[in-house]
C-alpha positions in Angstrom: -79.3 104.5 133.8 -77.9 107.7 135.1 -74.2 108.0 135.9 -75.0 110.1 138.9 -75.3 106.9 140.9 -72.7 105.5 143.2 -71.2 102.9 141.0 -67.4 102.8 141.3 -67.0 101.8 137.7 -68.1 103.7 134.6 -71.5 102.8 133.4 -72.8 102.2 129.9 -72.8 106.0 129.1 -68.9 105.9 128.8 -69.2 103.9 125.6 -69.0 105.5 122.1 -68.1 109.0 123.1 -65.7 111.2 121.3 -62.0 110.6 122.1 -61.5 114.4 122.2 -63.9 115.8 124.7 -64.3 119.5 125.4 -62.3 121.5 127.9 -65.1 121.3 130.5 -64.2 117.8 131.5 -61.7 117.5 134.3 -58.4 115.7 133.8 -59.5 112.9 136.0 -63.1 112.2 135.5 -65.1 111.3 138.7 -68.4 109.7 139.2 -70.1 112.5 137.4 -68.2 112.2 134.2 -70.4 111.4 131.2 -67.7 110.3 128.8 -66.2 113.8 128.2 -62.7 113.0 129.1 -60.1 115.5 127.9 -57.8 112.7 126.9 -58.7 109.6 125.1 -59.1 106.5 127.5 -59.5 103.5 125.3 -58.6 101.2 128.2 -61.9 101.9 130.3 -64.0 99.0 128.8 -61.0 96.7 128.9 -60.4 97.4 132.6 -64.0 96.8 133.3 -64.1 93.5 131.5 -60.9 92.3 133.2 -62.3 93.3 136.6 -65.6 91.5 136.1 -63.8 88.4 134.8 -61.5 88.3 137.8 -64.4 88.8 140.2 -66.3 86.0 138.6 -63.4 83.7 138.7 -62.8 84.5 142.3 -66.5 83.8 143.1 -66.6 80.6 141.2 -63.4 79.5 142.8 -64.7 80.4 146.2 -68.0 78.5 145.5 -66.1 75.5 144.3 -63.8 75.6 147.3 -66.8 75.3 149.6 -68.5 72.5 147.6 -69.9 70.1 150.3 -69.6 67.2 147.8 -65.9 67.8 147.3 -65.3 68.5 151.0 -66.8 65.1 152.0 -65.4 63.4 148.9 -68.7 62.0 147.6 -70.4 62.3 144.3 -73.6 64.3 143.7 -75.6 61.1 143.4 -74.3 59.7 146.7 -76.9 58.3 149.1 -77.4 59.4 152.7 -75.7 56.3 154.0 -72.5 57.1 151.9 -72.6 60.7 153.0 -73.0 59.7 156.6 -70.1 57.3 156.4 -67.8 59.8 154.8 -68.7 62.4 157.4 -67.9 60.0 160.3 -64.5 59.1 158.8 -63.6 62.8 158.2 -64.9 63.8 161.6 -62.7 61.2 163.3 -59.7 62.3 161.3 -60.1 66.1 161.8 -61.4 66.1 165.3 -59.5 68.8 167.2 -59.0 66.5 170.2 -57.3 63.9 167.9 -55.7 66.0 165.2 -53.1 68.5 166.4 -52.9 70.4 163.1 -53.7 74.1 163.6 -56.2 74.1 160.8 -58.0 71.0 162.2 -60.6 73.0 164.0 -61.6 75.0 161.0 -61.6 71.9 158.8 -63.8 70.1 161.3 -66.3 73.0 161.2 -66.3 73.0 157.4 -66.9 69.2 157.4 -69.8 69.6 159.9 -71.4 72.4 157.8 -71.1 70.3 154.6 -72.7 67.4 156.3 -75.4 69.6 157.6 -76.2 70.7 154.1 -76.1 67.3 152.4 -77.9 65.5 155.3 -80.9 67.8 154.8 -82.8 67.0 151.6 -84.2 70.5 151.3 -80.8 72.3 151.7 -79.2 69.7 149.5 -81.7 70.4 146.7 -81.2 74.2 147.1 -77.5 73.8 146.7 -77.8 71.5 143.7 -80.2 74.0 142.1 -78.8 77.4 143.1 -75.5 76.7 144.7 -76.9 78.0 148.0 -75.0 77.2 151.2 -76.2 79.8 153.7 -79.7 79.2 155.2 -80.4 83.0 155.4 -79.7 83.5 151.7 -83.0 83.7 149.7 -83.8 80.9 147.4 -82.4 81.3 143.9 -79.8 84.0 144.7 -76.5 82.2 144.4 -73.0 83.7 143.8 -73.4 83.1 140.1 -75.8 86.0 139.7 -73.0 88.4 138.8 -73.9 87.9 135.1 -77.4 89.2 135.3 -78.8 90.2 131.9 -79.4 93.8 131.2 -83.2 93.6 130.9 -83.4 92.0 134.3 -81.8 95.2 135.8 -85.2 96.9 135.6 -88.0 94.9 137.2 -90.8 95.2 139.8 -91.0 92.7 142.6 -94.3 91.0 143.3 -94.6 93.0 146.5 -93.8 96.3 145.0 -97.4 97.5 145.5 -97.8 95.3 148.6 -100.4 93.1 147.0 -100.7 89.6 148.2 -98.2 87.3 146.6 -98.8 83.7 145.6 -97.6 81.3 148.3 -93.9 80.5 148.3 -92.9 77.1 146.9 -91.0 76.5 150.2 -94.2 76.9 152.2 -96.2 74.3 150.2 -94.5 71.4 151.9 -95.8 72.7 155.3 -99.5 72.9 154.2 -101.7 70.8 156.5 -105.0 69.1 155.5 -107.6 67.8 157.9 -107.0 64.2 157.3 -103.2 64.5 157.3 -103.4 66.5 160.6 -105.4 63.9 162.4 -103.5 60.9 161.1 -99.9 62.2 161.2 -99.4 65.5 163.0 -101.7 64.9 166.0 -100.1 61.6 167.0 -96.6 63.0 166.2 -97.3 65.9 168.7 -96.7 63.4 171.5 -93.1 63.2 170.4 -92.3 66.8 169.4 -94.0 70.2 169.5 -95.5 71.8 166.4 -95.6 75.5 165.4 -98.5 76.1 163.1 -99.3 79.3 161.2 -102.8 80.1 160.3 -103.0 82.3 157.1 -105.3 83.2 154.3 -105.4 84.9 150.9 -105.6 88.7 150.9 -104.2 88.9 154.4 -101.9 91.9 154.5 -100.8 91.2 158.1 -99.7 87.8 157.0 -97.3 89.4 154.5 -95.7 91.5 157.1 -94.9 88.6 159.4 -93.4 86.4 156.6 -89.8 87.5 157.2 -90.1 86.7 160.9 -91.8 83.4 160.2 -89.1 82.3 157.7 -86.4 83.2 160.2 -88.0 81.2 163.1 -88.7 78.2 160.8 -85.1 78.1 159.8 -84.0 78.3 163.4 -86.5 75.8 165.0 -87.0 73.2 162.3 -83.4 71.9 162.5 -83.8 71.6 166.3 -86.7 69.2 165.9 -89.8 71.5 166.0 -92.6 70.5 163.6 -93.8 73.2 161.2 -97.3 73.5 159.7 -99.4 76.0 157.8 -103.2 76.1 157.7 -105.0 78.1 155.0 -108.1 79.5 156.6 -109.9 79.7 153.3 -109.3 76.2 152.1 -109.1 74.3 155.4 -112.0 75.7 157.3 -112.7 72.4 158.9 -109.2 72.0 160.3 -109.2 75.7 161.4 -112.4 75.1 163.4 -110.9 72.0 165.0 -107.9 74.1 166.1 -110.1 76.9 167.2 -108.5 79.4 164.9 -111.0 81.8 163.4 -108.8 84.7 162.3 -105.6 85.2 160.3 -102.8 85.5 161.1 -102.6 83.3 164.1 -99.8 81.1 165.5 -100.6 77.9 167.4 -98.5 75.6 169.4 -99.4 71.9 169.5 -98.0 69.5 172.0 -99.5 66.2 173.3 -102.6 67.0 171.3 -103.2 70.2 173.2 -103.6 73.5 171.2 -102.1 76.7 172.7 -102.3 80.1 171.0 -99.4 82.5 170.8 -100.6 86.0 172.0 -97.4 88.0 172.1 -95.6 90.1 169.5 -94.3 88.1 166.6 -90.6 88.3 167.4 -88.2 85.3 167.0 -87.2 85.4 170.7 -90.8 85.3 171.9 -91.6 82.5 169.6 -88.6 80.5 170.8 -89.7 81.1 174.5 -93.2 80.0 173.4 -92.0 76.6 172.3 -89.9 76.2 175.5 -93.0 77.0 177.6 -95.0 74.3 175.9 -92.6 71.6 177.1 -93.0 70.1 180.6 -91.1 71.9 183.4 -89.3 68.8 184.9 -88.2 67.4 181.6 -84.5 67.9 182.3 -83.1 67.8 185.8 -80.3 70.1 186.9 -77.4 67.9 188.1 -74.7 69.0 190.6 -72.1 67.4 192.8 -74.7 66.9 195.5 -77.4 65.0 193.5 -75.6 63.2 190.7 -75.2 59.9 192.6 -78.9 59.8 193.4 -79.7 60.6 189.8 -77.6 57.8 188.4 -78.6 55.2 191.1 -82.3 55.7 190.4 -82.3 53.5 187.3 -83.8 50.6 189.2 -86.8 52.7 190.3 -88.0 53.9 186.9 -86.2 51.3 184.8 -84.6 53.8 182.5 -81.0 54.7 181.4 -79.5 58.1 182.3 -78.1 60.7 180.0 -75.9 63.6 181.2 -75.2 66.7 179.0 -72.2 68.9 179.9 -72.2 72.4 178.5 -71.0 75.8 179.4 -74.3 77.7 179.2 -76.4 78.2 182.3 -79.8 77.3 180.7 -80.6 74.0 179.2 -80.3 74.3 175.3 -83.6 73.9 173.5 -82.3 71.1 171.3 -81.5 69.1 174.4 -85.0 69.7 175.8 -86.6 68.6 172.5 -84.5 65.4 172.5 -85.5 64.8 176.1 -89.1 65.2 175.3 -88.9 62.8 172.3 -87.3 60.0 174.5 -89.0 60.8 177.8 -90.6 57.4 178.0 -87.3 55.6 177.6 -84.5 57.8 179.1 -84.1 60.3 182.0 -82.1 63.4 181.2 -79.9 65.5 183.3 -77.9 68.7 182.6 -74.6 69.9 184.1 -73.5 73.5 183.8 -69.7 73.5 183.4 -69.5 77.1 184.6 -71.1 76.3 187.9 -68.6 76.0 190.8 -70.8 73.3 192.4 -69.9 70.8 189.6 -66.1 70.7 189.8 -66.1 67.2 191.4 -68.4 65.9 188.7 -66.3 67.3 185.9 -63.1 65.8 187.3 -64.7 62.4 188.0 -65.6 61.9 184.3 -62.8 64.0 182.8 -65.0 66.3 180.8 -63.6 68.4 178.0 -64.3 72.1 178.6 -64.3 73.1 174.9 -67.1 71.1 173.5 -70.5 69.8 174.7 -70.4 66.2 176.0 -73.1 63.6 176.4 -72.6 60.6 178.7 -75.0 57.7 178.9 -75.3 55.4 181.9 -77.1 52.2 182.5 -76.8 49.7 185.4 -73.1 50.7 185.9 -73.1 54.2 187.4 -69.4 54.6 187.8 -68.6 54.4 184.1 -70.7 55.5 181.1 -71.5 52.9 178.5 -71.4 55.5 175.7 -70.0 59.0 175.2 -70.3 61.6 172.4 -68.6 65.0 172.1 -68.9 67.5 169.4 -69.1 71.3 168.9 -72.5 72.5 167.9 -74.3 69.4 169.0 -76.9 68.6 166.2 -80.3 67.1 166.8 -79.7 64.1 164.4 -76.5 63.2 166.3 -78.3 63.4 169.7 -81.3 61.4 168.6 -79.1 58.7 167.0 -77.0 58.5 170.2 -80.1 58.1 172.5 -82.1 55.8 170.2 -79.2 53.3 170.2 -79.3 53.2 174.0 -83.0 53.3 174.9 -83.0 50.3 177.1 -80.9 49.0 180.0 -78.6 46.1 179.6 -81.3 43.9 181.3 -84.5 46.0 181.5 -87.4 45.0 183.7 -90.7 44.3 181.9 -93.0 46.9 183.5 -95.7 47.3 180.8 -96.8 45.7 177.5 -95.3 48.4 175.3 -91.8 47.7 176.6 -92.3 44.0 176.1 -93.5 44.6 172.5 -90.4 46.7 171.7 -87.9 44.5 173.5 -89.2 41.2 172.3 -91.0 41.8 168.9 -93.2 39.3 167.2 -91.4 37.1 164.7 -92.0 38.2 161.1 -89.4 36.5 159.1 -87.1 33.6 159.7 -84.0 35.8 159.5 -85.4 38.3 162.0 -85.9 35.9 164.9 -85.6 37.5 168.4 -85.3 35.3 171.4 -86.1 36.8 174.8 -84.2 35.4 177.7 -86.5 36.1 180.7 -85.6 35.9 184.4 -88.5 35.5 186.8 -87.3 36.7 190.1 -88.2 39.0 193.1 -86.9 42.2 194.6 -86.1 40.5 198.0 -82.6 40.6 199.3 -82.2 36.9 198.9 -82.6 37.2 195.1 -80.1 40.0 194.5 -77.0 37.7 193.9 -78.8 35.8 191.2 -80.1 39.0 189.6 -76.5 40.4 189.6 -75.2 37.2 188.0 -77.8 37.3 185.3 -76.9 40.9 184.5 -73.2 39.9 184.2 -74.1 37.0 181.9 -76.3 39.3 179.7 -73.5 41.9 179.4 -71.0 39.3 178.4 -73.3 37.6 175.8 -74.8 40.5 173.9 -76.1 39.5 170.5 -78.6 41.0 168.1 -80.7 37.9 168.2 -80.9 37.8 172.0 -82.7 40.1 174.3 -82.4 39.8 178.1 -85.0 41.0 180.5 -86.5 40.1 183.9 -89.8 40.5 185.7 -90.9 40.6 189.4 -93.4 37.8 190.1 -95.4 39.9 192.6 -96.0 42.7 190.0 -96.6 40.3 187.0 -98.4 37.3 188.5 -100.6 36.6 185.4 -97.5 36.4 183.2 -95.7 34.1 185.6 -98.7 31.8 186.1 -98.9 31.4 182.3 -95.3 30.5 181.9 -94.9 28.5 185.1 -98.3 27.0 185.9 -98.9 25.5 189.4 -95.4 26.4 190.6 -94.5 28.6 193.5 -91.5 30.8 192.9 -89.1 30.0 195.7 -86.0 30.8 193.6 -85.2 32.5 190.3 -86.2 30.8 187.1 -84.9 31.4 183.6 -86.9 30.9 180.4 -86.2 31.3 176.7 -89.2 32.4 174.6 -90.1 33.5 171.2 -93.2 35.5 170.4 -95.3 34.2 167.5 -98.3 36.4 167.3 -99.5 39.8 168.5 -102.3 38.0 170.4 -99.8 36.7 172.9 -98.9 33.2 171.6 -95.3 32.3 172.5 -93.0 29.3 172.2 -90.8 28.8 175.2 -88.5 26.5 177.1 -87.6 26.6 180.8 -83.9 26.1 181.6 -83.6 23.0 183.7 -82.7 23.8 187.3 -82.8 26.8 189.5 -80.9 30.0 188.6 -78.4 30.7 191.4 -75.9 32.6 189.3 -73.1 30.0 189.6 -70.7 29.2 186.9 -72.5 25.9 186.3 -75.8 27.8 185.8 -74.2 30.2 183.3 -72.7 27.3 181.4 -76.0 25.5 181.2 -77.8 28.7 180.0 -75.1 29.2 177.4 -75.7 25.7 176.0 -79.4 26.3 175.8 -78.9 29.5 173.9 -76.6 27.9 171.4 -79.1 25.1 170.8 -82.0 27.3 170.3 -80.1 29.5 167.8 -79.2 26.4 165.8 -82.6 24.7 166.0 -85.7 26.8 166.6 -87.7 23.7 167.3 -85.8 23.4 170.5 -88.6 25.5 172.1 -91.2 22.8 172.8 -93.7 24.5 175.0 -96.3 27.0 173.9 -98.8 29.2 175.7 -100.7 32.5 175.4 -99.5 35.3 177.5 -101.8 37.9 179.1 -101.2 41.6 178.8 -98.6 42.8 181.2 -99.6 45.1 184.1 -98.5 48.7 183.8 -96.4 49.1 186.9 -95.5 52.8 186.0 -99.1 53.9 185.5 -100.0 56.7 187.9 -103.0 56.4 190.3 -106.4 57.3 189.1 -106.5 60.3 191.4 -103.2 61.6 190.0 -104.5 61.2 186.5 -107.7 63.0 187.4 -105.8 65.9 189.0 -103.5 66.2 186.0 -106.4 66.3 183.6 -108.2 68.8 185.8 -105.1 71.0 185.9 -104.7 70.9 182.1 -108.4 71.8 181.7 -108.1 74.7 184.2 -105.1 76.1 182.3 -106.9 75.8 179.0 -109.9 77.6 180.5 -107.8 80.3 182.0 -106.0 80.8 178.7 -109.3 81.1 176.8 -110.7 83.5 179.4 -107.6 85.6 179.5 -107.4 86.1 175.8 -111.1 86.2 175.2 -111.6 83.3 172.9 -115.3 83.7 173.4 -116.4 81.7 170.3 -115.0 78.6 171.9 -115.8 79.5 175.5 -119.5 80.5 175.0 -121.0 76.9 175.4 -118.9 76.2 178.5 -119.6 79.6 180.0 -123.3 79.2 179.3 -123.3 75.8 181.0 -121.4 77.0 184.0 -123.5 80.1 184.6 -126.7 78.2 184.2 -125.6 75.6 186.8 -124.5 78.4 189.2 -127.7 80.2 188.7 -129.9 77.2 189.5 -127.8 76.2 192.5 -127.5 79.6 194.2 -131.1 80.5 193.2 -132.4 77.4 194.9 -130.3 78.0 198.0 -131.2 81.6 198.3 -134.9 80.9 197.9 -134.9 78.2 200.5 -132.8 80.4 202.9 -134.9 83.5 202.8 -138.4 82.2 202.4 -140.3 79.8 204.7 -143.3 77.8 203.7 -146.5 79.7 204.3 -144.8 83.1 204.0 -145.0 83.5 200.3 -148.8 84.2 200.6 -150.2 86.8 202.9 -152.2 85.5 205.9 -155.9 86.0 205.3 -158.7 86.2 207.8 -160.3 82.9 208.2 -163.6 82.9 206.3 -166.8 81.8 207.9 -167.1 78.1 207.4 -170.1 75.9 207.3 -170.3 73.3 210.0 -168.5 70.1 209.0 -167.3 67.0 210.7 -163.8 66.1 211.6 -163.4 63.8 208.6 -164.4 66.6 206.3 -161.8 68.9 207.8 -159.2 66.2 207.6 -160.0 65.6 203.9 -159.8 69.3 203.1 -156.5 69.6 204.8 -155.0 66.7 202.9 -156.4 67.9 199.6 -154.4 71.1 199.7 -151.4 69.4 198.0 -149.2 69.7 201.1 -148.1 66.5 202.9 -149.9 65.7 206.1 -148.8 68.1 208.8 -148.4 65.5 211.4 -145.7 63.9 209.3 -143.6 67.1 209.4 -144.0 68.4 213.0 -142.6 66.1 215.7 -145.0 66.3 218.7 -144.2 64.2 221.8 -146.5 63.4 224.7 -145.6 64.6 228.2 -145.5 61.5 230.3 -143.7 60.4 233.4 -140.8 59.3 231.2 -140.5 62.4 229.0 -141.4 65.0 231.6 -137.9 65.4 233.0 -136.1 65.7 229.6 -138.8 67.9 228.0 -139.2 70.3 230.8 -137.2 69.9 234.0 -133.8 69.5 232.3 -134.5 71.5 229.2 -131.4 73.2 227.8 -131.0 77.0 228.3 -132.6 78.9 225.5 -135.0 76.1 224.5 -138.8 76.3 224.8 -141.3 73.5 224.8 -144.7 74.4 223.3 -147.3 72.2 225.0 -150.8 71.6 223.7 -153.5 70.5 226.3 -156.0 68.1 224.9 -158.3 65.2 225.7 -159.0 61.8 224.2 -162.0 63.0 222.3 -160.3 66.1 220.8 -156.8 64.5 220.3 -157.0 64.0 216.5 -158.6 67.3 215.7 -156.4 69.4 217.9 -153.2 67.7 216.8 -154.0 68.2 213.1 -154.8 71.9 213.7 -151.9 72.4 216.0 -149.5 71.0 213.4 -150.9 73.2 210.8 -150.5 76.4 212.9 -147.0 75.7 214.1 -145.6 74.2 210.9 -143.7 77.3 209.8 -141.9 77.4 213.2 -140.9 73.8 213.2 -137.5 74.5 211.5 -136.2 76.3 214.6 -134.0 74.1 216.6 -134.7 75.8 219.9 -138.5 75.1 219.8 -139.9 71.8 220.8 -143.5 70.6 220.6 -145.4 68.4 223.0 -149.0 67.7 224.1 -150.5 66.9 227.5 -153.5 64.6 227.9 -155.8 66.3 230.4 -157.7 63.0 230.9 -154.5 61.5 232.4 -153.0 64.5 234.0 -155.9 66.8 234.4 -154.7 68.5 237.7 -151.2 69.5 236.4 -152.6 72.5 234.5 -154.5 73.8 237.6 -151.4 73.3 239.8 -149.3 75.2 237.3 -151.6 78.1 237.1 -152.2 78.2 240.8 -148.4 78.3 241.5 -147.8 81.1 239.0 -146.7 84.5 240.3 -149.7 86.2 238.6 -152.4 84.9 241.0 -155.1 87.0 239.3 -154.9 84.9 236.2 -154.6 81.5 238.0 -157.3 79.1 238.5 -160.2 78.0 236.3 -161.9 80.3 233.9 -165.6 80.5 234.0 -166.3 82.9 231.1 -169.0 82.4 228.6 -166.9 80.6 226.0 -165.5 77.9 228.2 -166.5 75.4 230.8 -164.9 75.8 234.2 -161.6 74.0 234.5 -161.7 72.9 230.9 -158.2 73.5 229.5 -158.7 71.8 226.2 -157.1 73.8 223.4 -154.8 75.8 225.8 -151.2 76.1 224.7 -148.2 76.7 227.1 -144.7 77.8 226.1 -142.5 76.5 228.9 -139.0 77.6 229.5 -137.7 74.9 231.9 -134.4 76.6 232.6 -135.6 80.1 233.6 -138.9 78.7 235.0 -141.5 80.8 233.2 -144.2 80.2 230.8 -146.5 82.0 228.3 -150.2 81.1 228.2 -152.4 80.9 225.1 -156.2 80.7 225.6 -158.4 79.6 222.8 -160.5 82.2 221.0 -163.4 81.1 218.8 -163.3 83.2 215.5 -166.2 81.6 213.6 -170.0 82.0 213.8 -172.4 79.3 215.0 -173.6 77.2 212.2 -177.3 77.6 211.1 -178.2 74.0 211.9 -177.2 74.7 215.6 -178.9 78.0 216.2 -181.0 76.5 218.9 -177.8 76.0 221.0 -177.3 79.0 223.2 -174.8 79.7 225.8 -177.1 78.4 228.5 -177.6 75.1 226.6 -173.7 74.8 226.4 -173.4 75.2 230.1 -176.1 72.7 230.7 -174.4 70.4 228.2 -171.2 70.7 230.3 -173.2 69.8 233.4 -174.9 67.0 231.6 -171.3 65.7 230.7 -170.3 65.7 234.4 -173.5 63.7 235.2 -173.8 61.6 232.1 -174.8 58.5 234.0 -178.3 60.1 234.7 -179.0 60.7 231.0 -181.9 58.8 229.5 -182.4 57.3 226.1 -185.0 59.9 225.3 -182.2 62.6 224.9 -180.0 60.6 222.5 -180.9 62.8 219.5 -180.2 65.9 221.5 -176.8 64.5 222.6 -175.9 63.8 218.9 -176.5 67.4 218.0 -174.4 68.6 221.0 -171.5 66.3 220.0 -171.4 67.8 216.5 -171.4 71.3 217.9 -168.5 70.4 220.2 -166.4 69.1 217.4 -166.8 72.3 215.5 -166.0 74.4 218.5 -162.8 72.4 219.3 -161.6 72.7 215.6 -161.7 76.5 215.9 -160.0 76.8 219.3 -156.5 77.2 217.7 -157.4 79.7 215.0 -155.2 82.4 216.6 -152.3 80.2 217.6 -150.2 81.3 214.6 -150.3 85.0 215.6 -149.5 84.0 219.2 -146.5 82.0 218.0 -145.2 85.0 216.1 -145.4 87.1 219.2 -143.6 84.3 221.1 -140.8 84.4 218.7 -140.6 88.2 218.9 -140.5 88.0 222.7 -143.6 90.3 223.2 -145.7 87.9 225.2 -146.2 88.3 228.9 -144.2 85.8 231.0 -145.4 84.2 234.2 -142.9 83.0 236.6 -143.1 79.9 238.7 -141.0 78.9 241.8 -140.9 75.3 240.7 -142.6 73.0 238.2 -145.3 70.8 239.6 -145.0 67.1 239.5 -146.8 65.3 236.7 -148.1 62.6 239.1 -149.3 62.3 242.7 -151.3 65.5 242.3 -154.5 65.9 244.4 -157.4 67.7 243.0 
C-alpha cells in the first residue's frame, strides 16, 4: 500500500526503517515520508496503537450507550409483549408533556427508536447479528468493523465487473409464488396496497434500480405497504397473471387490481404512485365549518369517527394507509393545524401544537372516547388505537359481517359472548328508549356482553325469527347466544316492554346477571336468517363503478401500449364495430334491386297468371304485396288520400278492373317496391268497374285538353284505362300520367289474333249477351291473350317512377279534383 495516499497516520511502510535516515528527509515528515526521518521516532507505532485503541473504545462505548435492550431495560430474550410493556411505561415516564426534565424530549425519542428496532423482527435480528441500528446502514457493516484484517483490505466486490449478483438474502423473504399470491397477497390487497417488483436473472437494468428499490422498501414497508418480488424466470405463471412480460417492472396491487408504474424509478414518484392507488375520498378534510356534520353523521353510516391533527397541509401517507385498512369500520378526518379556518376546532378540543394527535368519537360528539398523542406517529400505534375502537358503543346491525364480528359463534365455554339486542325503530316515539338503552350499555360494559340494536323495518326476517307472530308496537330487548355458523341461537326475551325507565334497567340487569351465572337460562332457540345488507349500494351504482374501473384499466393499457394483454379485447371491439357499421352503411346506401343492373325484359313465352305468380314467389324474395301497402280509393279514403293530402306528398294510383286486379297488383308491387321506403310516396288503386267515369272526368278537366279523353290507338280499346297509373299531388292539384306500353311479342300460339280481332273482341265484350255457344272455344283463346297483355302493361312503370322521383315528368294541372261518386257518363 503506497504512502502517497491520504491517510492521516503513518502506514505500514514506517515500520522497520533505520533510526538514522539520510539528510533528504525533512525534519517533520509529512504524508510523503517513507520512513526516512532525520531523527529517530520510536513513538510512532505506539501512538498509532493508542489512537486505534481509544477510537475502538469510544465506538464500543457509543454502541453500548445506544443498546435498545439496555434503553428499554429488557433482556435479549424478551418477548414482544415484555418489550411493548416496557416501552409504554418508559413512554409515560419520559413523555415531554408530563416530564419537565430538559432531556426528556431526547430520551423520549431514544426510547421510541429503540422500540422501533425491537418491535420489528427483521431490524431486531440485524441488531443482534451486526449491531446495526440505522436502517440505511448496509447489512453486516456495524461499528465493530474497525478491526478489519489485513487481507480483507484488498478485495473485489461482486459487482466490480457489473455482473449479475446472486439475490440478496433480505430480498428472499419478499419472493412471491403463484399459490401464495392467490391465497395470501390477493385477499390482503383489500386491506393494504402492495408494491411488487418484477425481476429476472441476467437483468442489468434490475441491478441499477436496486439502490432505489431498497430505499423505497425501507421507507414504505414501515408505513404498511406490502412488498413483493416476482422472478420472471421462475414464476412465469404468476407473471402472466399479473400481465408482466418484461423485467424490470414495478406493479401496484390494490383491491385485486393491477396497475403498472410507468414513470422514472425515483423514490418520490414511487411514493406518489402508492398514494394515487388509494381512493380519493378516503380521508375527509375537516374545518370549523364541517366538523359538527362529520361527527354527527355516525347514525347514518353506523361508524365511529377519527380525527387526526397535524401541522402538515397534506394528509400523511401513513394515515391514509390506516384509513384504507379500517375503511369498513371507521370514518377518518384530517385537520390541518396550520390552517386559520381550524382555530375554533383546536381550541374546543385543546389540541397540542407540538405533536400529532388522534381523537376518536363514537355516539358522544362533544367529547372523544379515546385520545393518543405522539411525535412521529407510527403505524403500529395507529392501527392498535383504531382496532380497539372499531365499533360504536351500541352499533346497529346493518349486515351479516358486522353481526358475525360483534356476536361471534361460541367456541369454548370460557369464551361465551352474549349479545343484548334491542329491536326498535327510527321513529321519533322510539328515540327515548333508544337513548336509555345506550346509557345502560355505556354503564355496563363487559367483555362478555355485546350491545346492539336493529331496525325492524330494515331487518324484518330477523325480527320475525326472534319474535314470531308479534307486531312491534314498542321496543323489545332480547339476550341471545350464537351456537353455530348456520344461524342457530339460544335466546330469551326480557319480560315487558323496554321504555328506558329505571325499572326496565333494573330488570334487564337482573336478567344479565342470571344468564352469566347459568347459561341454561336461555330457554328458547331458533335459526336466524342472514341479515340484509343495508349499506350495499344500488345495482346501478355497482355497475357504474365496475364500468369506471374497467374504462380506467382500458385507458391505462392503451396509453402505455400493453398490446399483449389488449389484443384480444381490441380484436373483439373492432370486429363488433366493423359488423355494426358495415351493416348500417350497406343498408343506408343500397336499396333492394339496385345491386344488380336493370336488364331488358326478355321475350317470354305465354303463360297463365298462376305461372307468373309462381315464378314471382320462387325468386326467394317475399311476396311483394306483403311489403307494399296499397289502399283502394273509395268514398271513405278519397278525402284523406287525395283531397287532404299533405304538402309534398304524392299518391300513386293504379287503375284496374275486377278481372285484372290480382295480376296488376302483383306486377305493380314488384315495380314500385324499391320506392316504397319513401315516406312521401303513397300507393293506391282505383277500381274502374266501380268508378269508371272518374278517370274520364279527370282527363277531361286537365289543362292539357289535347291529351284528354279516351285513346283509340291500336294498342288499347277506347276508354279502357286498365293499367294506367296516376301520380296525384292533392295539394298543388296536378298529376302525372303513365300509359301502358306492351314490350313483349305476341306468343306463337296466338298468331291468328291480329289487331282487328282484338278490336272485334272489345266490341264482342261490350255485346257479350249476343254471343253464342259456338264461339266458346274462341272466347277461351281471347281470354288467355288478354291475361298476357294485362301482365305486360306495367313493364315500363319502374322507369317512369324514376323520372317521377327526379321531377322530369310533365305535369298536368287541374282546377279541382272530380268527385268519386255522382258522376254521369
